[in-house]
Phi, psi and omega in degrees: 000143177286123166263121188241140169216160183225153174261114185232122182058031174094345176251152180274127177256129180284239193214016185254118180231157165241139185240127173292155180304318176312322182281318171303321179296313182293323168298314181296319180307319182272002179061047181241015173314325186290336174288321168304310178302316177294329173301307181303313177297302190305319180268356183065030179291154170243116175250130188257144173216152185227188188289332182287314176293323173305310184292326174298317180292309177311324183280326189255335180297316175299320179296320182291321194260355186303323186258009184237012172055046178220122187297128176297322178291322175307308182300317177301309176302329173288318175294323178299328177294337183237014172250166180237119183276134176224155173268138177231161176248128180299114177226329195275137179221024179250002186296151182290350172227109189304339175291352176257007177305321179313314183305317181286323168305303188303311178296313174299318184286342178254003188065022181294147183265332189219141160254131178257139184201167173250357186283121182295326182295322175289312185298339179256014182277085184294336173273012185295132177280000176232144173301134178240132181227160182262178182298320179301310171314306183305311183290332174291318179280337177224080180281138173240151171286153191269000000 
């Protein structure tokens, strides 16, 4: 497996990430999950997913994609192709939005360095034990050819 790292802001960034449901939905809505997949493959990233994130995707993909003529099961299969499933234990309880505690459990229990999200509350969470960045940051740090 290719291990890739980049120097960002004076520290070395490895290759372990957690991507929030909002980001997956954004890529799926525009039928661009392949871009996320290419990014994961091209940079040797490891993106983690757990039962809670899977359940959120299973619940929200059909609603999101209903009007966009993109099959939610196809989207789910694409996501599962480039993510690594792990079992997590609910431990974290300090998220600004309690329903997002699982993202921190997932990130902390997999030694991930970054959570990628579109959620404002998380992006403004200054006491986060994990770096949190938006989709724009992710695309700039890990560009892929179209």
